[in-house]
C-alpha positions as CSV (number, residue, x, y, z in Angstrom):
1,M,23.8,11.2,88.0
2,K,21.4,8.6,86.7
3,R,20.5,8.7,82.9
4,A,17.0,9.7,83.6
5,S,18.1,12.5,85.8
6,I,20.4,13.7,83.1
7,R,17.6,13.7,80.6
8,R,15.4,15.6,83.0
9,S,18.1,18.1,83.5
10,R,18.8,18.7,79.8
11,L,15.1,19.0,79.1
12,A,14.7,21.5,82.0
13,L,17.7,23.6,80.7
14,A,16.3,23.4,77.1
15,L,12.9,24.6,78.3
16,S,14.7,27.3,80.4
17,G,16.5,28.5,77.2
18,L,13.2,28.7,75.4
19,A,11.6,30.6,78.3
20,L,14.7,33.0,78.2
21,L,14.1,33.7,74.5
22,T,10.4,34.4,75.3
23,I,11.3,36.8,78.2
24,E,13.9,38.6,76.0
25,S,11.3,39.1,73.4
26,A,8.9,40.4,76.0
27,S,11.7,42.7,77.2
28,A,12.0,44.2,73.8
29,D,8.2,44.8,73.8
30,I,8.5,46.7,77.1
31,E,11.4,48.8,75.8
32,N,9.5,49.8,72.7
33,A,6.1,50.3,74.3
34,E,4.7,53.8,74.5
35,A,5.3,55.7,77.7
36,T,2.9,54.9,80.5
37,S,2.2,56.3,84.0
38,I,3.6,54.2,86.8
39,T,0.8,52.9,89.1
40,D,0.6,50.3,91.9
41,V,0.4,47.6,89.2
42,V,3.2,47.3,86.7
43,Q,3.7,44.8,83.9
44,T,7.1,43.0,83.9
45,T,8.3,40.4,81.5
46,E,7.1,37.6,83.8
47,G,3.7,39.1,84.7
48,K,1.9,41.9,86.6
49,L,3.0,43.0,90.1
50,A,1.0,44.9,92.6
51,G,3.1,47.1,94.9
52,E,2.2,49.9,97.2
53,A,2.4,53.7,97.1
54,L,3.9,55.7,100.0
55,E,3.4,59.6,100.2
56,V,6.3,61.2,101.8
57,D,6.7,65.1,102.0
58,G,4.3,65.5,99.2
59,S,5.9,63.1,96.8
60,V,4.9,59.5,96.0
61,V,7.3,56.5,96.1
62,R,6.3,53.0,95.2
63,T,7.7,49.9,96.6
64,F,7.5,46.4,95.1
65,K,8.7,43.5,97.4
66,G,9.5,39.9,96.8
67,I,9.9,39.9,93.0
68,P,11.3,36.6,91.6
69,Y,14.1,37.2,89.2
70,A,14.9,33.5,88.8
71,A,13.3,30.1,89.4
72,P,13.5,28.7,93.0
73,P,16.8,26.8,93.1
74,L,15.2,23.7,94.7
75,G,15.7,19.9,94.1
76,E,17.9,19.3,91.1
77,L,18.4,23.1,90.7
78,R,20.3,23.2,94.0
79,W,23.9,24.0,93.1
80,R,23.1,24.9,89.5
81,P,23.1,28.2,87.7
82,P,19.9,30.1,88.2
83,Q,17.0,29.4,85.7
84,P,14.5,31.9,84.4
85,A,11.5,32.5,86.7
86,A,8.2,31.1,85.4
87,P,5.7,33.6,84.1
88,W,2.4,34.0,86.0
89,N,-1.2,34.8,85.3
90,G,-3.1,37.5,87.0
91,I,-1.6,40.0,89.4
92,R,1.1,38.9,91.8
93,D,1.2,40.5,95.2
94,A,4.4,42.5,95.8
95,K,3.7,44.0,99.2
96,T,5.5,41.7,101.6
97,W,8.9,40.4,102.0
98,A,9.8,37.1,100.2
99,D,12.0,34.5,101.9
100,R,15.6,35.2,102.6
101,A,18.4,32.7,101.8
102,P,19.3,29.7,104.1
103,Q,21.7,30.8,106.8
104,G,22.5,30.3,110.5
105,S,20.6,31.7,113.5
106,L,23.0,34.6,114.1
107,S,21.4,36.5,111.3
108,S,17.8,36.5,112.7
109,M,18.1,40.0,114.3
110,G,15.0,41.8,113.0
111,A,15.3,40.3,109.5
112,G,12.3,40.4,107.2
113,G,10.9,37.2,105.6
114,A,11.1,33.6,106.5
115,I,14.1,31.4,105.5
116,S,14.0,29.0,102.5
117,E,15.9,28.0,99.4
118,D,13.1,29.8,97.4
119,C,15.1,33.0,98.0
120,L,15.9,34.4,94.5
121,H,13.8,37.6,94.9
122,L,14.6,41.3,94.7
123,N,12.8,44.5,95.9
124,V,12.3,47.8,93.9
125,V,11.7,51.3,95.3
126,T,10.9,53.9,92.8
127,P,9.9,57.6,92.8
128,A,9.2,57.7,89.1
129,K,5.8,58.7,87.8
130,S,6.3,57.6,84.2
131,T,8.2,55.0,82.3
132,T,9.9,57.8,80.3
133,E,11.8,59.2,83.3
134,R,14.7,56.7,82.9
135,L,16.1,57.5,86.3
136,P,19.6,56.1,87.4
137,V,19.4,52.7,89.0
138,M,21.3,51.6,92.1
139,V,21.4,47.9,92.8
140,F,22.4,47.0,96.4
141,F,24.0,43.8,97.6
142,H,23.7,43.3,101.4
143,G,26.6,42.3,103.7
144,G,27.2,39.3,105.8
145,G,30.4,37.8,104.6
146,L,28.6,35.7,101.8
147,T,27.0,33.7,104.6
148,T,24.3,35.7,106.3
149,G,22.1,38.7,105.7
150,T,19.1,39.8,103.5
151,G,18.1,42.7,101.2
152,N,14.7,42.6,103.1
153,S,15.1,45.6,105.3
154,L,13.4,48.9,105.8
155,L,17.0,50.3,106.1
156,Y,17.9,49.4,102.5
157,N,14.3,50.0,101.0
158,H,13.7,53.3,102.7
159,T,12.2,56.1,100.5
160,A,14.9,58.7,101.3
161,L,17.6,57.7,98.7
162,P,15.0,57.1,95.9
163,R,13.7,60.6,96.5
164,K,17.1,61.9,95.4
165,G,15.9,60.8,91.9
166,L,16.9,57.1,91.8
167,V,15.4,53.7,91.5
168,V,16.8,51.4,94.1
169,V,16.9,47.6,93.8
170,T,17.9,45.3,96.7
171,V,18.8,41.7,96.0
172,N,18.6,38.3,97.8
173,S,20.9,35.6,96.6
174,R,22.1,32.2,97.7
175,L,24.6,32.3,100.6
176,G,27.0,30.0,102.5
177,P,27.4,26.4,101.3
178,I,24.2,26.6,99.4
179,G,25.5,29.5,97.4
180,Y,29.3,28.9,97.2
181,M,30.1,25.2,98.0
182,A,32.2,23.4,95.3
183,H,32.7,19.7,94.9
184,P,34.4,17.4,92.2
185,A,31.0,15.9,91.4
186,L,29.4,19.3,90.9
187,S,32.3,20.3,88.7
188,A,31.9,17.0,86.7
189,E,28.3,17.6,86.0
190,S,28.9,21.2,84.9
191,E,29.3,21.9,81.2
192,H,31.9,24.4,82.2
193,S,33.7,22.0,84.6
194,A,33.2,24.5,87.3
195,S,31.4,24.6,90.7
196,G,30.9,27.2,93.5
197,N,30.1,30.9,92.8
198,Y,26.3,30.0,92.5
199,G,25.7,33.2,94.6
200,T,27.5,35.3,92.0
201,L,25.5,33.7,89.2
202,D,22.4,34.7,91.1
203,L,23.6,38.3,91.2
204,I,24.2,38.3,87.5
205,A,20.7,36.9,87.0
206,S,19.3,39.7,89.1
207,L,21.2,42.3,86.9
208,Q,19.8,40.6,83.7
209,W,16.3,41.0,85.3
210,V,17.1,44.7,85.9
211,K,18.1,45.1,82.3
212,R,14.9,43.5,81.1
213,N,12.4,45.1,83.5
214,I,13.7,48.3,85.2
215,A,12.2,50.5,82.5
216,V,8.7,49.8,83.6
217,F,9.7,51.2,87.1
218,G,11.0,54.4,85.5
219,G,14.6,53.2,85.6
220,N,17.3,53.4,83.0
221,P,18.7,50.0,82.1
222,D,21.7,51.8,80.5
223,N,22.7,53.6,83.7
224,V,23.0,50.9,86.5
225,L,25.2,51.2,89.5
226,I,26.0,48.2,91.7
227,F,27.0,48.7,95.3
228,G,27.4,46.6,98.5
229,E,28.7,46.8,102.0
230,S,31.1,44.4,103.7
231,G,30.2,41.0,102.1
232,G,28.2,43.1,99.7
233,G,31.4,44.7,98.6
234,T,32.8,41.2,97.9
235,K,29.8,40.5,95.7
236,T,30.3,43.8,93.9
237,L,34.0,42.9,93.3
238,S,33.0,39.5,92.0
239,L,30.8,41.1,89.3
240,L,33.5,43.7,88.6
241,S,35.8,40.8,87.8
242,S,33.5,38.3,86.0
243,P,33.3,38.4,82.2
244,L,29.7,37.1,82.6
245,A,28.6,40.5,84.0
246,K,29.6,42.4,80.9
247,G,27.3,45.2,80.0
248,L,25.0,44.7,83.0
249,F,26.2,47.7,85.0
250,H,28.1,50.9,84.5
251,K,29.4,52.1,87.9
252,A,30.3,50.5,91.3
253,I,30.7,51.4,95.0
254,V,32.4,49.2,97.5
255,E,31.8,50.1,101.1
256,S,34.1,48.4,103.7
257,G,34.4,45.3,101.4
258,S,37.6,45.5,99.5
259,A,39.5,42.6,101.1
260,S,38.9,40.4,98.0
261,A,41.3,42.6,96.1
262,S,44.1,41.2,98.1
263,P,46.2,38.3,96.6
264,A,45.8,36.4,99.8
265,R,42.0,36.1,99.2
266,T,42.3,33.6,96.4
267,T,40.5,30.2,96.5
268,T,41.4,27.9,93.7
269,L,38.8,25.4,92.3
270,A,40.8,22.5,93.8
271,E,40.8,24.1,97.2
272,A,37.1,24.9,97.0
273,E,36.4,21.3,96.0
274,K,38.4,20.0,99.0
275,A,36.4,22.2,101.3
276,G,33.2,20.8,99.7
277,E,34.5,17.2,100.3
278,K,34.9,17.9,104.0
279,I,31.2,19.0,104.1
280,V,30.2,15.7,102.3
281,A,32.4,13.7,104.7
282,K,30.8,15.3,107.8
283,L,27.4,14.4,106.4
284,G,28.6,10.7,105.9
285,L,28.0,10.7,102.2
286,T,31.6,10.2,100.8
287,D,30.9,6.7,99.7
288,S,27.4,7.3,98.3
289,E,26.7,5.7,94.9
290,N,25.4,9.1,93.8
291,V,26.7,11.8,96.1
292,L,24.9,14.7,94.4
293,E,21.5,12.9,94.6
294,A,22.2,12.2,98.2
295,L,23.2,15.8,98.9
296,R,20.2,17.3,97.1
297,A,17.9,15.0,99.1
298,L,19.1,16.6,102.4
299,S,17.5,19.7,103.9
300,W,19.4,23.0,103.8
301,E,19.6,22.9,107.6
302,E,21.6,19.7,107.6
303,I,24.1,21.1,105.1
304,I,24.6,24.4,106.9
305,K,25.0,22.5,110.2
306,A,27.7,20.3,108.7
307,A,29.5,23.2,107.1
308,A,29.5,25.2,110.4
309,D,31.1,22.3,112.3
310,S,34.4,23.2,113.8
311,E,36.1,20.1,112.2
312,V,35.0,21.3,108.7
313,G,35.8,24.9,109.1
314,Y,34.0,25.9,105.9
315,R,34.0,29.6,104.9
316,A,32.2,30.8,101.9
317,N,34.4,32.5,99.4
318,L,34.7,33.4,95.7
319,T,36.3,30.5,93.7
320,V,38.6,30.9,90.7
321,D,36.7,28.4,88.7
322,G,37.7,29.3,85.1
323,W,34.2,30.3,84.1
324,V,32.5,32.8,86.4
325,L,36.0,34.0,87.7
326,P,38.8,33.1,85.2
327,Q,41.3,34.7,87.6
328,S,41.2,36.0,91.2
329,V,39.9,39.5,91.8
330,H,43.5,40.6,92.4
331,D,44.9,39.2,89.3
332,T,41.9,40.5,87.2
333,L,42.5,44.0,88.5
334,S,46.2,43.7,88.1
335,T,46.0,42.8,84.5
336,G,43.3,45.3,83.6
337,K,40.7,42.6,82.8
338,Q,38.0,44.0,85.0
339,H,35.0,45.9,83.7
340,D,36.2,49.5,83.2
341,V,33.7,51.5,85.2
342,P,33.9,54.4,87.6
343,L,34.4,53.2,91.2
344,I,34.0,54.6,94.7
345,V,35.8,52.7,97.4
346,G,36.1,53.5,101.1
347,A,35.6,52.4,104.7
348,N,34.9,53.8,108.1
349,E,37.3,55.5,110.5
350,G,37.6,52.6,112.9
351,E,38.3,49.9,110.3
352,R,42.1,49.4,110.3
353,R,42.5,46.6,107.8
354,E,40.2,48.3,105.3
355,L,41.8,51.7,105.5
356,E,45.5,50.6,105.8
357,E,45.3,47.7,103.3
358,G,42.2,46.9,101.4
359,V,41.0,50.4,100.3
360,P,44.4,51.7,99.0
361,L,45.2,48.4,97.3
362,L,41.9,48.3,95.4
363,A,42.0,52.0,94.6
364,S,45.6,51.8,93.4
365,L,44.9,48.8,91.1
366,M,41.7,50.3,89.6
367,S,43.3,53.8,89.1
368,Q,46.4,52.2,87.3
369,T,44.6,49.7,85.1
370,A,41.2,51.2,84.2
371,S,40.6,54.3,82.2
372,S,37.6,55.2,84.3
373,K,38.1,57.2,87.5
374,T,38.3,55.9,91.0
375,Y,37.2,57.8,94.1
376,V,38.2,57.1,97.8
377,Y,36.4,58.1,101.0
378,N,36.6,57.6,104.7
379,F,33.4,57.8,106.7
380,S,34.1,59.4,110.1
381,H,30.8,60.5,111.5
382,L,28.9,59.1,114.6
383,P,25.8,60.5,116.2
384,S,26.3,62.6,119.4
385,G,25.5,59.8,122.0
386,W,28.3,57.6,120.6
387,R,30.7,60.4,119.9
388,E,30.8,61.0,123.7
389,Q,32.0,57.5,124.3
390,S,35.3,55.8,123.6
391,C,34.3,54.6,120.0
392,V,34.8,55.8,116.5
393,A,32.9,55.2,113.2
394,F,32.5,51.4,113.1
395,H,31.8,48.7,110.5
396,G,28.4,49.3,109.0
397,V,27.6,52.6,110.6
398,E,27.5,54.5,107.3
399,L,24.5,52.5,106.1
400,P,21.8,54.5,107.8
401,Y,23.3,57.6,106.2
402,V,23.8,56.2,102.7
403,F,20.1,55.2,102.7
404,G,18.8,58.2,104.7
405,Y,17.2,56.1,107.3
406,V,18.1,58.2,110.3
407,P,17.4,58.3,113.1
408,E,15.6,54.9,112.9
409,G,18.4,53.1,111.1
410,L,20.9,53.8,113.9
411,S,18.9,51.6,116.3
412,V,18.2,48.5,114.1
413,P,19.5,45.4,116.0
414,T,22.6,44.7,113.8
415,V,23.8,48.3,114.0
416,L,23.5,48.2,117.8
417,F,25.3,44.9,117.8
418,L,28.2,46.2,115.8
419,A,28.2,49.4,117.8
420,N,28.6,47.4,121.0
421,R,31.5,45.4,119.6
422,S,33.3,48.6,118.7
423,G,33.1,50.2,122.1
424,C,29.8,52.1,121.8
425,K,28.1,50.5,124.8
426,S,24.9,52.7,124.9
427,T,21.8,51.6,123.0
428,Q,21.0,55.3,122.6
429,P,23.0,56.7,119.7
430,G,21.5,60.2,120.3
431,P,21.0,61.3,116.7
432,D,20.2,65.0,116.1
433,E,19.8,67.5,113.2
434,L,23.6,67.0,112.3
435,D,22.9,63.4,111.4
436,Q,20.1,64.4,109.0
437,K,22.6,66.8,107.5
438,V,25.3,64.1,107.1
439,A,22.7,61.6,105.6
440,D,21.5,64.2,103.1
441,Q,25.1,65.0,102.0
442,T,26.1,61.3,101.7
443,M,22.9,60.5,99.7
444,R,23.6,63.5,97.3
445,L,27.1,62.2,96.7
446,W,26.0,58.6,96.0
447,A,23.1,59.9,93.8
448,Q,25.4,62.2,91.8
449,F,27.8,59.4,91.2
450,A,25.0,57.0,90.1
451,A,23.8,59.7,87.7
452,T,27.0,60.9,86.2
453,G,30.0,58.6,87.3
454,D,31.5,61.7,89.1
455,P,30.5,62.2,92.8
456,S,31.4,65.9,92.9
457,V,28.3,68.1,93.7
458,E,28.3,71.7,92.7
459,G,28.1,73.8,95.8
460,L,28.8,70.9,98.1
461,V,32.2,69.5,97.4
462,S,34.7,68.8,94.6
463,W,35.7,65.2,95.1
464,P,39.1,64.5,93.3
465,A,39.8,61.2,91.6
466,Y,42.3,59.0,93.4
467,T,45.8,58.5,92.2
468,K,48.4,56.4,94.0
469,E,50.8,59.4,93.9
470,G,48.2,62.0,95.1
471,D,46.5,59.6,97.5
472,R,43.6,62.1,98.0
473,Y,40.3,61.0,99.6
474,L,37.1,62.6,100.8
475,D,36.4,62.6,104.6
476,I,32.7,62.2,105.1
477,G,31.8,63.6,108.6
478,A,30.1,66.7,110.0
479,T,31.9,68.5,107.2
480,L,33.1,67.2,103.9
481,E,36.9,67.6,103.5
482,V,39.3,66.4,100.9
483,K,42.4,65.0,102.7
484,Q,45.6,63.1,101.7
485,G,46.8,59.7,102.9
486,V,43.9,57.4,103.4
487,R,46.1,54.9,105.2
488,D,46.4,57.5,108.0
489,A,42.6,57.9,108.3
490,Y,42.3,55.0,110.7
491,V,41.4,55.9,114.3
492,G,41.2,53.3,116.9
493,P,40.2,51.5,119.0
494,A,37.4,49.9,117.0
495,E,36.8,46.5,115.6
496,S,35.7,45.3,112.2
497,E,34.6,41.8,111.3
498,E,33.9,41.2,107.7
499,T,31.8,38.2,108.5
500,A,29.5,40.0,110.9
501,P,25.9,39.8,109.9
502,V,25.6,43.3,108.4
503,G,22.5,43.3,106.3
504,S,20.4,41.1,108.4
505,R,18.1,43.7,109.8
């Protein structure tokens, strides 16, 4: 990097540090302020936001979309840790989706928002009437294999789960090579001699925003649960394993995303840098005098196209960089260096690799090295139209039930796409009253866990904690039943693909 660029970067980082101090001071003011009623306009540390109120079954739920939690990672901020969002004057509109992260065309099925690198935004749905309510907070990370997807979805931002007494936050972060590419030149310019994991740093920044601001939405910054499905489970595990996320969350749920707990899912910094060098070579920039300047001058479309080339074979993954992730997820869990929080982990009945390998491995590691309890589930329910066909509960089908978005959520494009790949050929899932019951029960379990760290609900089910010896889990179907031997819960045939664009509704 040229000297002038270095000076500009250092100045920008210094100003960002000053801005962060200002924001932290403003956060203290919010925390210490007198209780106020929550209206369609709220005051965050960065400025005022105007959301909208929805009345459902006599209760009011407010939604706030497209809230910036960090500065747009454009220009020289591409492939750098996220910087604080700039404050604004007046009232910022928060009624429409912001842009989603750069990604390929496969993820366009019904997704909300355009695509751009100005993607570091989140959405909040709250049922709170006053800032004194301090409701449990659930922060959701969408799926898509760290490559595709968005938090901009009516499925994830529906009012049903918040109406169980929760504030729900959905997060957009950098994906693919824009979010996870490493390169020797990037490591050299880093004060931590690290590169990759920019998407994980985004997630940490989003949780820092939650800690500063969620009280004005009626949420409790000291009772935050993080959860994700598929690639969102990978994101959740990255935070469970990163020392930089200390104190930012207090519980976690991993839905069909436990593969990163395997020792085989380890990417060293050297390996990640070589993968980045392949992208640079495909772009014809290997011999550039300043490779980073040349890379940052390209469009994100050019970078994603090069990464997707069959000769490059790039796949976004977590990198053991010595900073964000000092060890692999597996080694962190094995040595008990993860954040010691209660965990729910599970998968769906048709996901063989998850139920036979990932789920029992993650549950065993957590239950043996953490003092907090771990709970395991198998989701086995399908709506009547699909139960009559040769298919079983497939990858992603639990999401409409977790968020209470039934029957509509069963017919969103990506759920239908995954259903078709798993043997459910009909586009008519045929939901009925039983699906409403399963959704209500699932939401009650998730909400209870978010509130207390124990998913057992009096009068509904007593969900025992997992031990390797006892191997007990909860089967979530038409009925709730405690069973033994989660490896035997798999029922085929069905196909799971972790990199499928779950989350790109």
